[in-house]
ZARO-681025 format. One record per residue (C-alpha): residue in three letters; x, z negated, y. Coordinates in steps of 0.02 Angstrom, whole numbers, plus 50000, padded with zeros to 5 digits. Example, Ala and Ser with C-alpha at 12.3 -4.5 7.8 and 13.67 -1.06 7.14 Angstrom:
BEGIN
ala506154961049775/ser506844964349947/
end
This chain:
BEGIN
met549694526754697/val549274508454727/ala549404509554916/val548164524054916/ser546884513654821/val547054499754950/ala546734511455094/ser545274520255010/tyr544214504854982/met544234501155168/thr543484518055213/thr542344522455068/ser540934514054975/arg540704515754789/pro539104516254687/ala539794504954551/asp538884488654518/pro539704475854633/arg539274461154524/pro540824454254434/ser540584451054250/ser541194434854173/ala542734434854063/thr541684430453912/asp540564445753931/glu541924458453894/ser542384463753717/glu543944472553656/pro543774490253590/glu543974492053403/his545494503353417/arg546834504253550/ser548094518253564/thr549934514753533/arg550254517053719/asp548944503953762/gln549644492053632/ile551374494153710/leu550664489953881/asp549774474553812/glu551344468253724/ala552444472053874/leu551294461953986/ala551374447053868/cys553274448053855/phe553594450354041/ala552414435954082/his553244424453956/ala555094428753977/gly555194438454140/tyr555964455354169/glu557744450254128/gly557244440353976/thr556264454553896/ser557014469053799/leu556234485053736/asn556654479153561/asp555584463553590/ile554114474153646/ala554304486853505/ala554384472953376/gly552814465053446/val551874481353428/gly552604484853256/ile553514500753302/arg555324505953325/arg556204507153492/pro556294526353486/ser554404526853465/leu554194515853619/leu555374527153718/his554274541853672/his552914533953781/phe554004525753915/pro555754532153957/ser556464515154011/lys556084496754032/glu555954499754220/ala554614513054195/leu553634502154076/tyr553704487154192/gln553114497754338/glu551664504754236/val551084487554179/phe551164480554354/glu550334494954446/his548984497854316/leu548324480154328/leu548554479454516/ser547454494854531/asp546164486754416/trp546154471354528/phe545904481854684/asn544484491454601/arg543574475554553/leu543734468454728/thr543214485254801/ser541534484154713/ala541244466654781/ile541774471554957/ala540624486654955/ala539104475854910/pro537734473855043/glu537904454955055/leu538484447555220/gly539184430955282/trp539504417755151/glu538674427755013/lys539994441455035/val541414428755025/glu540704420854867/leu540504437854784/val542314442554821/leu542974425554767/arg542084426354600/ala542644444254570/gly544454439454602/phe544364423654497/arg543594432754349/phe544914446154354/phe546264432854344/ala545304424154204/asp545284440654110/asn547144443554143/pro548094426854153/asn549714434954095/tyr549634446554244/val549524431654361/arg551124424654285/met551964441654303/val551464442754487/arg552104425154520/arg553764429154439/glu553914445054541/ala553494435854702/ile554854422854666/asp556104436654628/gly555684445554791/gly554944460954708/gln556654467254655/his556004475254495/leu554654485754577/ala554764502754659/val553514496854790/asp553544482754917/leu552254470654847/ala551934462055014/ser551654478855100/val550424484054964/leu549434467854979/arg549524466555169/pro548024478155206/met546894467655094/phe547554451555172/asp547264458155349/leu545514464455303/ala545014447355235/ala545734438355388/ser544814450055506/tyr543184447055413/phe543374428255425/glu543854429055609/gly542364440255650/gln541164428455562/met541944413655653/leu541714422055822/ala539904425655775/gly539614407355736/val539284410455552/phe540864401355494/glu541764386155562/his543294390155667/gln544854389455558/asp546564397655550/ala545954411955440/arg547684416655378/gln548144398955330/leu546494397455238/leu546874413355140/ile548604407055093/thr547844390655033/gly546584400354930/tyr547964411454859/gly548884396154795/ala547314387954729/leu546814403454632/leu548474409154561/thr549324392754517/tyr547894387854403/phe548304402654291/ser550194403454312/asp550394384654279/glu549144383954137/pro550314375954006/phe550764362054129/leu548964359154183/glu548394356954004/gly549464341253996/leu548644334654155/leu546844338954114/asp546814335453925/val545784351253908/ala546274369453882/pro546244376654060/leu545734393853997/ser544274387753892/pro542574394353951/gly542004377354014/ala543614373854109/leu543604391254186/ala541794389454243/ala542174372454321/arg543714379154411/glu542804394554475/asp541394383854546/his542664372054625/ile543574386254713/val541934393054779/gln541394375754839/phe543094373054923/phe542894388755028/arg541064384855061/ser541504367655130/ala542904375055236/leu541864389155309/leu540054383955329/pro539524372855474/
end
């Protein structure tokens, strides 16, 4: 399911608007189904306590339902965890797909993709924490190999950088090392948010702090890539 979505964005373009919307532009629907509420609560619990530290009883209590009602929607904790993870991973791929399919070239393309990725993480900070936990645990709770799923996107980005470097558009760098540095710079801001608040004396997920961080990430890549 997820692997198919990765492959498809590399071979097809989509008519969707490629411009990422800011986190503050989106509003929650007035009513969410029980199934969606379970997914929301499961994400919060898994992000906070990890897979082993979360029980179905915890999730059911957070939604305000009984465990049997939860099991009506998801047959096991494993199935629920998989659904939460893959659903948001697909959403992330879809958002990046729209940015990748945009007509911009060179640095403008990189900036568009960076902002799309950052705003997805700003919209879903709990998912970042869940991904980081899963990466530390070696993906043992997933039915898919996370590195294998992400590898096509990583290779595509590296190839784009290397092509632009050969064309003289970007400075020559180790493209893969640059991507790994960017990965850490993007994800740790959200996964380490409680710790960072003590360093910054400001709420890291406040609109002003998010805007400043997004601009800093973009400027970091701009300084690294442009002559």
